[in-house]
Each structure stands twice: as C-alpha cells, then as structure tokens.
N, CA and C atoms as an extended XYZ file, in Angstrom:
429
Properties=species:S:1:pos:R:3:atomname:S:1:resname:S:1:resid:I:1 pbc="F F F"
N        52.581      280.953     -154.649 N   MET     1
C        53.241      279.718     -155.073 CA  MET     1
C        52.782      279.380     -156.492 C   MET     1
N        53.707      279.028     -157.337 N   THR     2
C        53.357      278.682     -158.707 CA  THR     2
C        52.853      277.252     -158.756 C   THR     2
N        52.233      276.907     -159.862 N   ASP     3
C        51.732      275.546     -160.047 CA  ASP     3
C        52.857      274.531     -159.951 C   ASP     3
N        54.015      274.849     -160.479 N   VAL     4
C        55.159      273.943     -160.453 CA  VAL     4
C        55.613      273.730     -159.015 C   VAL     4
N        55.624      274.752     -158.237 N   ALA     5
C        56.037      274.626     -156.838 CA  ALA     5
C        55.052      273.760     -156.072 C   ALA     5
N        53.776      273.924     -156.338 N   ALA     6
C        52.747      273.104     -155.684 CA  ALA     6
C        52.912      271.645     -156.092 C   ALA     6
N        53.192      271.415     -157.354 N   TYR     7
C        53.400      270.044     -157.832 CA  TYR     7
C        54.615      269.408     -157.171 C   TYR     7
N        55.675      270.196     -157.021 N   LYS     8
C        56.886      269.673     -156.376 CA  LYS     8
C        56.615      269.328     -154.914 C   LYS     8
N        55.843      270.166     -154.238 N   ALA     9
C        55.500      269.891     -152.836 CA  ALA     9
C        54.672      268.610     -152.739 C   ALA     9
N        53.715      268.469     -153.654 N   ASP    10
C        52.894      267.244     -153.679 CA  ASP    10
C        53.755      266.026     -153.986 C   ASP    10
N        54.673      266.190     -154.930 N   LEU    11
C        55.570      265.098     -155.307 CA  LEU    11
C        56.387      264.642     -154.101 C   LEU    11
N        56.936      265.571     -153.358 N   GLU    12
C        57.728      265.222     -152.179 CA  GLU    12
C        56.874      264.518     -151.124 C   GLU    12
N        55.681      265.062     -150.899 N   ARG    13
C        54.791      264.484     -149.888 CA  ARG    13
C        54.373      263.056     -150.272 C   ARG    13
N        53.947      262.882     -151.521 N   TYR    14
C        53.495      261.556     -151.956 CA  TYR    14
C        54.646      260.567     -152.072 C   TYR    14
N        55.806      261.054     -152.453 N   SER    15
C        56.983      260.179     -152.525 CA  SER    15
C        57.365      259.689     -151.138 C   SER    15
N        57.292      260.573     -150.153 N   ALA    16
C        57.613      260.184     -148.777 CA  ALA    16
C        56.596      259.167     -148.261 C   ALA    16
N        55.327      259.410     -148.561 N   GLU    17
C        54.288      258.455     -148.122 CA  GLU    17
C        54.483      257.104     -148.798 C   GLU    17
N        54.796      257.107     -150.088 N   LEU    18
C        55.027      255.863     -150.822 CA  LEU    18
C        56.202      255.101     -150.221 C   LEU    18
N        57.286      255.788     -149.926 N   ALA    19
C        58.458      255.132     -149.334 CA  ALA    19
C        58.113      254.551     -147.963 C   ALA    19
N        57.343      255.297     -147.199 N   SER    20
C        56.939      254.829     -145.867 CA  SER    20
C        56.077      253.568     -145.964 C   SER    20
N        55.137      253.578     -146.899 N   LEU    21
C        54.272      252.408     -147.067 CA  LEU    21
C        55.037      251.192     -147.586 C   LEU    21
N        55.987      251.410     -148.462 N   LYS    22
C        56.812      250.299     -148.954 CA  LYS    22
C        57.606      249.676     -147.814 C   LYS    22
N        58.160      250.541     -146.953 N   LYS    23
C        58.927      250.039     -145.810 CA  LYS    23
C        58.016      249.249     -144.872 C   LYS    23
N        56.835      249.772     -144.625 N   LYS    24
C        55.887      249.076     -143.745 CA  LYS    24
C        55.496      247.723     -144.344 C   LYS    24
N        55.277      247.687     -145.676 N   ARG    25
C        54.929      246.423     -146.336 CA  ARG    25
C        56.054      245.413     -146.190 C   ARG    25
N        57.287      245.836     -146.327 N   GLU    26
C        58.421      244.930     -146.152 CA  GLU    26
C        58.451      244.363     -144.740 C   GLU    26
N        58.199      245.227     -143.751 N   GLU    27
C        58.157      244.768     -142.355 CA  GLU    27
C        57.035      243.750     -142.150 C   GLU    27
N        55.883      244.031     -142.745 N   LEU    28
C        54.752      243.108     -142.614 CA  LEU    28
C        55.020      241.788     -143.333 C   LEU    28
N        55.728      241.845     -144.464 N   ASP    29
C        56.092      240.619     -145.174 CA  ASP    29
C        56.990      239.736     -144.307 C   ASP    29
N        57.934      240.364     -143.613 N   VAL    30
C        58.820      239.620     -142.711 CA  VAL    30
C        57.997      239.008     -141.576 C   VAL    30
N        57.108      239.815     -141.004 N   GLU    31
C        56.263      239.313     -139.914 CA  GLU    31
C        55.364      238.175     -140.396 C   GLU    31
N        54.809      238.313     -141.591 N   ARG    32
C        53.949      237.257     -142.146 CA  ARG    32
C        54.730      235.966     -142.334 C   ARG    32
N        55.939      236.087     -142.825 N   SER    33
C        56.789      234.911     -143.008 CA  SER    33
C        57.057      234.225     -141.670 C   SER    33
N        57.359      235.036     -140.653 N   GLN    34
C        57.612      234.479     -139.323 CA  GLN    34
C        56.359      233.794     -138.765 C   GLN    34
N        55.209      234.429     -138.971 N   LEU    35
C        53.950      233.825     -138.509 CA  LEU    35
C        53.673      232.509     -139.238 C   LEU    35
N        53.948      232.484     -140.535 N   GLY    36
C        53.752      231.264     -141.304 CA  GLY    36
C        54.608      230.121     -140.788 C   GLY    36
N        55.856      230.432     -140.465 N   LYS    37
C        56.749      229.408     -139.910 CA  LYS    37
C        56.235      228.910     -138.563 C   LYS    37
N        55.780      229.846     -137.730 N   ARG    38
C        55.268      229.450     -136.408 CA  ARG    38
C        54.004      228.611     -136.540 C   ARG    38
N        53.139      228.963     -137.467 N   ILE    39
C        51.924      228.184     -137.699 CA  ILE    39
C        52.281      226.765     -138.107 C   ILE    39
N        53.238      226.610     -138.991 N   GLU    40
C        53.652      225.273     -139.420 CA  GLU    40
C        54.231      224.477     -138.253 C   GLU    40
N        55.011      225.137     -137.398 N   GLN    41
C        55.549      224.455     -136.214 CA  GLN    41
C        54.418      223.986     -135.306 C   GLN    41
N        53.454      224.880     -135.074 N   LEU    42
C        52.339      224.533     -134.179 CA  LEU    42
C        51.452      223.443     -134.771 C   LEU    42
N        51.276      223.444     -136.078 N   LYS    43
C        50.508      222.366     -136.714 CA  LYS    43
C        51.155      221.019     -136.421 C   LYS    43
N        52.483      220.984     -136.510 N   GLN    44
C        53.199      219.736     -136.242 CA  GLN    44
C        53.048      219.333     -134.783 C   GLN    44
N        53.167      220.294     -133.876 N   VAL    45
C        53.005      220.002     -132.444 CA  VAL    45
C        51.606      219.474     -132.170 C   VAL    45
N        50.595      220.140     -132.728 N   VAL    46
C        49.212      219.711     -132.526 CA  VAL    46
C        49.001      218.314     -133.093 C   VAL    46
N        49.549      218.061     -134.265 N   SER    47
C        49.423      216.739     -134.875 CA  SER    47
C        50.076      215.670     -134.007 C   SER    47
N        51.271      215.969     -133.511 N   ASP    48
C        51.976      215.004     -132.656 CA  ASP    48
C        51.224      214.761     -131.347 C   ASP    48
N        50.731      215.839     -130.740 N   LEU    49
C        49.978      215.689     -129.490 CA  LEU    49
C        48.663      214.937     -129.718 C   LEU    49
N        48.007      215.205     -130.837 N   ALA    50
C        46.771      214.500     -131.153 CA  ALA    50
C        47.032      213.001     -131.284 C   ALA    50
N        48.147      212.652     -131.919 N   ALA    51
C        48.498      211.235     -132.055 CA  ALA    51
C        48.741      210.608     -130.685 C   ALA    51
N        49.415      211.335     -129.800 N   LEU    52
C        49.677      210.816     -128.456 CA  LEU    52
C        48.393      210.659     -127.639 C   LEU    52
N        47.390      211.488     -127.970 N   CYS    53
C        46.108      211.414     -127.257 CA  CYS    53
C        45.153      210.434     -127.927 C   CYS    53
N        45.619      209.741     -128.952 N   GLY    54
C        44.754      208.792     -129.653 CA  GLY    54
C        43.784      209.451     -130.604 C   GLY    54
N        44.075      210.688     -130.982 N   GLN    55
C        43.170      211.398     -131.881 CA  GLN    55
C        43.711      211.482     -133.297 C   GLN    55
N        44.830      210.867     -133.550 N   GLY    56
C        45.419      210.709     -134.866 CA  GLY    56
C        45.223      211.823     -135.875 C   GLY    56
N        45.953      211.747     -136.933 N   ASP    57
C        45.945      212.730     -137.998 CA  ASP    57
C        44.770      212.494     -138.932 C   ASP    57
N        43.976      213.540     -139.183 N   ILE    58
C        42.843      213.386     -140.090 CA  ILE    58
C        43.271      213.488     -141.545 C   ILE    58
N        44.510      213.934     -141.772 N   GLY    59
C        44.995      214.105     -143.137 CA  GLY    59
C        45.051      212.818     -143.931 C   GLY    59
N        45.060      211.671     -143.256 N   THR    60
C        45.136      210.396     -143.957 CA  THR    60
C        43.759      209.785     -144.223 C   THR    60
N        42.713      210.416     -143.687 N   LEU    61
C        41.363      209.882     -143.845 CA  LEU    61
C        40.741      210.350     -145.153 C   LEU    61
N        39.699      209.646     -145.588 N   GLY    62
C        38.887      210.127     -146.701 CA  GLY    62
C        38.126      211.359     -146.253 C   GLY    62
N        37.540      212.073     -147.208 N   PHE    63
C        36.886      213.337     -146.899 CA  PHE    63
C        35.736      213.165     -145.897 C   PHE    63
N        34.854      212.221     -146.156 N   THR    64
C        33.703      212.023     -145.268 CA  THR    64
C        34.155      211.600     -143.877 C   THR    64
N        35.106      210.694     -143.796 N   ASP    65
C        35.589      210.261     -142.481 CA  ASP    65
C        36.289      211.395     -141.742 C   ASP    65
N        36.975      212.264     -142.474 N   ALA    66
C        37.626      213.410     -141.838 CA  ALA    66
C        36.580      214.370     -141.265 C   ALA    66
N        35.493      214.595     -142.005 N   VAL    67
C        34.406      215.445     -141.502 CA  VAL    67
C        33.773      214.800     -140.272 C   VAL    67
N        33.557      213.495     -140.325 N   ARG    68
C        33.022      212.776     -139.149 CA  ARG    68
C        33.914      213.002     -137.930 C   ARG    68
N        35.228      212.835     -138.127 N   LYS    69
C        36.179      212.950     -137.022 CA  LYS    69
C        36.171      214.371     -136.445 C   LYS    69
N        36.083      215.378     -137.310 N   VAL    70
C        36.035      216.765     -136.843 CA  VAL    70
C        34.793      216.993     -135.990 C   VAL    70
N        33.645      216.517     -136.455 N   LEU    71
C        32.412      216.675     -135.673 CA  LEU    71
C        32.502      215.931     -134.347 C   LEU    71
N        33.019      214.733     -134.416 N   GLU    72
C        33.119      213.904     -133.218 CA  GLU    72
C        34.046      214.552     -132.183 C   GLU    72
N        35.176      215.074     -132.628 N   ARG    73
C        36.122      215.713     -131.707 CA  ARG    73
C        35.548      216.975     -131.082 C   ARG    73
N        34.799      217.719     -131.881 N   SER    74
C        34.280      219.003     -131.397 CA  SER    74
C        33.214      218.822     -130.331 C   SER    74
N        32.221      217.985     -130.625 N   GLY    75
C        31.117      217.809     -129.695 CA  GLY    75
C        30.175      218.997     -129.667 C   GLY    75
N        30.492      220.060     -130.386 N   GLU    76
C        29.676      221.275     -130.433 CA  GLU    76
C        29.044      221.411     -131.816 C   GLU    76
N        28.024      222.271     -131.892 N   TYR    77
C        27.449      222.574     -133.195 CA  TYR    77
C        28.464      223.358     -134.014 C   TYR    77
N        28.576      223.005     -135.288 N   MET    78
C        29.557      223.643     -136.166 CA  MET    78
C        28.904      224.018     -137.496 C   MET    78
N        29.334      225.123     -138.058 N   THR    79
C        28.921      225.485     -139.408 CA  THR    79
C        29.841      224.755     -140.389 C   THR    79
N        29.462      224.690     -141.659 N   PRO    80
C        30.387      224.120     -142.641 CA  PRO    80
C        31.733      224.864     -142.669 C   PRO    80
N        31.707      226.177     -142.446 N   ALA    81
C        32.961      226.943     -142.407 CA  ALA    81
C        33.817      226.534     -141.203 C   ALA    81
N        33.168      226.257     -140.071 N   ASP    82
C        33.905      225.781     -138.891 CA  ASP    82
C        34.576      224.443     -139.194 C   ASP    82
N        33.839      223.575     -139.882 N   VAL    83
C        34.372      222.254     -140.225 CA  VAL    83
C        35.559      222.416     -141.173 C   VAL    83
N        35.416      223.305     -142.155 N   ARG    84
C        36.522      223.549     -143.095 CA  ARG    84
C        37.762      224.021     -142.339 C   ARG    84
N        37.587      224.964     -141.417 N   ALA    85
C        38.714      225.480     -140.639 CA  ALA    85
C        39.359      224.376     -139.806 C   ALA    85
N        38.535      223.527     -139.195 N   ALA    86
C        39.070      222.429     -138.380 CA  ALA    86
C        39.818      221.419     -139.250 C   ALA    86
N        39.287      221.146     -140.428 N   LEU    87
C        39.978      220.238     -141.347 CA  LEU    87
C        41.339      220.811     -141.737 C   LEU    87
N        41.340      222.068     -142.106 N   SER    88
C        42.583      222.730     -142.511 CA  SER    88
C        43.581      222.769     -141.354 C   SER    88
N        43.100      223.143     -140.165 N   ASP    89
C        43.976      223.183     -138.990 CA  ASP    89
C        44.508      221.801     -138.636 C   ASP    89
N        43.727      220.764     -138.947 N   GLY    90
C        44.136      219.404     -138.649 CA  GLY    90
C        45.028      218.790     -139.702 C   GLY    90
N        45.378      219.574     -140.716 N   GLY    91
C        46.298      219.090     -141.731 CA  GLY    91
C        45.644      218.439     -142.928 C   GLY    91
N        44.315      218.564     -143.061 N   TYR    92
C        43.636      217.957     -144.202 CA  TYR    92
C        43.831      218.855     -145.424 C   TYR    92
N        44.229      218.279     -146.548 N   ASP    93
C        44.493      219.034     -147.770 CA  ASP    93
C        43.189      219.292     -148.515 C   ASP    93
N        42.726      220.528     -148.468 N   LEU    94
C        41.479      220.902     -149.137 CA  LEU    94
C        41.724      221.508     -150.515 C   LEU    94
N        42.975      221.633     -150.917 N   THR    95
C        43.282      222.296     -152.184 CA  THR    95
C        42.797      221.512     -153.399 C   THR    95
N        42.535      220.233     -153.225 N   LYS    96
C        42.090      219.438     -154.373 CA  LYS    96
C        40.599      219.595     -154.652 C   LYS    96
N        39.906      220.356     -153.803 N   TYR    97
C        38.466      220.574     -153.968 CA  TYR    97
C        38.224      221.990     -154.480 C   TYR    97
N        37.429      222.086     -155.565 N   ASN    98
C        37.122      223.397     -156.138 CA  ASN    98
C        36.338      224.263     -155.158 C   ASN    98
N        35.381      223.654     -154.459 N   ASP    99
C        34.531      224.385     -153.522 CA  ASP    99
C        34.349      223.534     -152.273 C   ASP    99
N        35.332      223.563     -151.360 N   PRO   100
C        35.267      222.681     -150.193 CA  PRO   100
C        34.028      222.904     -149.330 C   PRO   100
N        33.557      224.149     -149.220 N   ILE   101
C        32.369      224.417     -148.400 CA  ILE   101
C        31.163      223.663     -148.960 C   ILE   101
N        31.005      223.662     -150.264 N   CYS   102
C        29.889      222.951     -150.894 CA  CYS   102
C        29.996      221.452     -150.611 C   CYS   102
N        31.179      220.903     -150.767 N   SER   103
C        31.381      219.476     -150.506 CA  SER   103
C        31.146      219.137     -149.043 C   SER   103
N        31.630      219.987     -148.143 N   ILE   104
C        31.444      219.754     -146.710 CA  ILE   104
C        29.966      219.829     -146.354 C   ILE   104
N        29.259      220.808     -146.924 N   THR   105
C        27.821      220.942     -146.667 CA  THR   105
C        27.071      219.700     -147.122 C   THR   105
N        27.431      219.172     -148.274 N   THR   106
C        26.784      217.948     -148.779 CA  THR   106
C        27.064      216.777     -147.839 C   THR   106
N        28.294      216.652     -147.388 N   ILE   107
C        28.647      215.570     -146.457 CA  ILE   107
C        27.865      215.720     -145.159 C   ILE   107
N        27.792      216.942     -144.639 N   LEU   108
C        27.066      217.167     -143.385 CA  LEU   108
C        25.580      216.831     -143.536 C   LEU   108
N        24.989      217.202     -144.659 N   LYS   109
C        23.579      216.866     -144.904 CA  LYS   109
C        23.388      215.353     -144.944 C   LYS   109
N        24.289      214.653     -145.600 N   ARG   110
C        24.189      213.188     -145.680 CA  ARG   110
C        24.368      212.542     -144.308 C   ARG   110
N        25.310      213.059     -143.528 N   LEU   111
C        25.500      212.521     -142.173 CA  LEU   111
C        24.262      212.767     -141.321 C   LEU   111
N        23.628      213.891     -141.540 N   SER   112
C        22.394      214.194     -140.813 CA  SER   112
C        21.269      213.256     -141.247 C   SER   112
N        21.162      213.010     -142.543 N   GLU   113
C        20.140      212.089     -143.063 CA  GLU   113
C        20.349      210.680     -142.532 C   GLU   113
N        21.599      210.290     -142.367 N   LYS   114
C        21.922      208.963     -141.835 CA  LYS   114
C        21.837      208.929     -140.311 C   LYS   114
N        21.515      210.079     -139.723 N   GLU   115
C        21.404      210.233     -138.268 CA  GLU   115
C        22.731      209.999     -137.546 C   GLU   115
N        23.813      210.302     -138.224 N   GLU   116
C        25.123      210.295     -137.579 CA  GLU   116
C        25.425      211.667     -136.995 C   GLU   116
N        24.759      212.684     -137.530 N   ALA   117
C        24.932      214.051     -137.061 CA  ALA   117
C        23.554      214.678     -136.884 C   ALA   117
N        23.500      215.660     -135.994 N   GLU   118
C        22.276      216.423     -135.793 CA  GLU   118
C        22.411      217.732     -136.555 C   GLU   118
N        21.317      218.164     -137.178 N   ALA   119
C        21.298      219.462     -137.847 CA  ALA   119
C        20.351      220.374     -137.080 C   ALA   119
N        20.748      221.623     -136.951 N   GLN   120
C        19.916      222.592     -136.250 CA  GLN   120
C        19.929      223.885     -137.045 C   GLN   120
N        18.736      224.403     -137.378 N   ALA   121
C        18.650      225.675     -138.078 CA  ALA   121
C        18.899      226.804     -137.087 C   ALA   121
N        19.708      227.762     -137.523 N   SER   122
C        20.014      228.903     -136.651 CA  SER   122
C        20.320      230.112     -137.522 C   SER   122
N        19.471      231.110     -137.445 N   GLY   123
C        19.718      232.341     -138.196 CA  GLY   123
C        19.815      232.145     -139.692 C   GLY   123
N        18.991      231.288     -140.251 N   GLY   124
C        18.995      231.067     -141.694 CA  GLY   124
C        20.081      230.138     -142.192 C   GLY   124
N        20.804      229.498     -141.303 N   ARG   125
C        21.832      228.537     -141.724 CA  ARG   125
C        21.749      227.316     -140.818 C   ARG   125
N        22.390      226.261     -141.242 N   PHE   126
C        22.363      225.035     -140.455 CA  PHE   126
C        23.679      224.852     -139.720 C   PHE   126
N        23.549      224.355     -138.504 N   LEU   127
C        24.681      223.964     -137.690 CA  LEU   127
C        24.598      222.458     -137.511 C   LEU   127
N        25.741      221.805     -137.407 N   TYR   128
C        25.776      220.354     -137.304 CA  TYR   128
C        26.595      219.941     -136.095 C   TYR   128
N        26.156      218.850     -135.463 N   ARG   129
C        26.858      218.298     -134.304 CA  ARG   129
C        26.820      216.786     -134.396 C   ARG   129
N        27.900      216.157     -133.964 N   TRP   130
C        28.009      214.698     -133.949 CA  TRP   130
C        27.010      214.119     -132.967 C   TRP   130
N        26.338      213.054     -133.366 N   LYS   131
C        25.452      212.344     -132.449 CA  LYS   131
C        26.237      211.242     -131.759 C   LYS   131
N        25.996      211.057     -130.507 N   ALA   132
C        26.689      210.006     -129.744 CA  ALA   132
C        26.033      208.669     -130.042 C   ALA   132
N        26.398      208.101     -131.187 N   VAL   133
C        25.885      206.795     -131.599 CA  VAL   133
C        27.043      205.960     -132.080 C   VAL   133
N        26.801      204.685     -132.243 N   ASP   134
C        27.828      203.806     -132.809 CA  ASP   134
C        27.769      203.958     -134.325 C   ASP   134
N        28.536      204.912     -134.858 N   SER   135
C        28.487      205.205     -136.292 CA  SER   135
C        29.008      204.050     -137.137 C   SER   135
N        29.897      203.222     -136.604 N   THR   136
C        30.425      202.091     -137.367 CA  THR   136
C        29.302      201.131     -137.706 C   THR   136
N        28.478      200.818     -136.729 N   THR   137
C        27.350      199.922     -136.964 CA  THR   137
C        26.379      200.564     -137.945 C   THR   137
N        26.065      201.837     -137.744 N   ASP   138
C        25.139      202.529     -138.627 CA  ASP   138
C        25.654      202.599     -140.058 C   ASP   138
N        26.960      202.860     -140.230 N   ARG   139
C        27.513      202.926     -141.576 CA  ARG   139
C        27.443      201.579     -142.264 C   ARG   139
N        27.675      200.493     -141.525 N   LYS   140
C        27.616      199.165     -142.136 CA  LYS   140
C        26.189      198.855     -142.576 C   LYS   140
N        25.199      199.293     -141.798 N   LYS   141
C        23.796      199.062     -142.154 CA  LYS   141
C        23.426      199.808     -143.424 C   LYS   141
N        23.989      201.017     -143.602 N   SER   142
C        23.587      201.843     -144.740 CA  SER   142
C        24.288      201.470     -146.030 C   SER   142
N        25.239      200.591     -145.981 N   ARG   143
C        25.983      200.205     -147.202 CA  ARG   143
C        25.299      199.113     -147.950 C   ARG   143
C-alpha cells in the first residue's frame, strides 16, 4: 500500500468517526434541551407544592434568610455546596454573586457564631445544621 492509499484509508476512517460523533452530539443536544425543559417544569411544580405546604419560595428572600430557610428545611448537616444546590433548586438566583460558595460559607459561619446553626468538622471541612431555636428572637437580640 502506498502512503497515499494509507492516508485515504485514514481519511475515510476519521471522517466516518467525525460524522458519527457530530450526529451523537446533535442527539445529546436535543436530549439536553428536553431535560432542561423538564427541569424547569419540575422547579415550578416544586415551588407551587412548597407554597401549598407553607414552605414558600426562597427566591424572594434576602441571601442570609434564604440560607437560614434552606438549613431549617433540611434539618440535616449540609456543606456550603449542598446549601448552594438547595438554593439553586429552590429558585434562588445566585448569578449575581461572583463566588456564591464563599458568600454562603461566610453566612454559615456567622449563623454558627450567632448559635442559629451548628457547625461540625468532618474530614477537613465544616458541615452546618439548623439549630431548633427561636431564631427570630435571637436575631432581634443581635441587632
């Protein structure tokens, strides 16, 4: 086989693979679009159900109050990344923050200092959980 023939064989093989991958990417783009639409539908359903359960939309709260509400609803220890995910899933707009994890971590530390949340070290990182206290009274005292 000459060099030109080998190049032509490679060209055909790589061209076929490229076409196959392009087709697969198009299929995945369609699937991603469908998933995005379904996620938006489910966000609305969750928001509506939360309102019916008296758990209201956190998207209208300030940042600190939204973090409080996420911790309170969870009742479990959460990392700052868990809190970010819950905020995002709950419809809170985090796009206006350059580094939401940093801001959330600062809020969690402050809530812990105010004894509204418990902090627990685990594997070199901190986990936070809502304390069952009357936070309204505590917040008024700290102002």
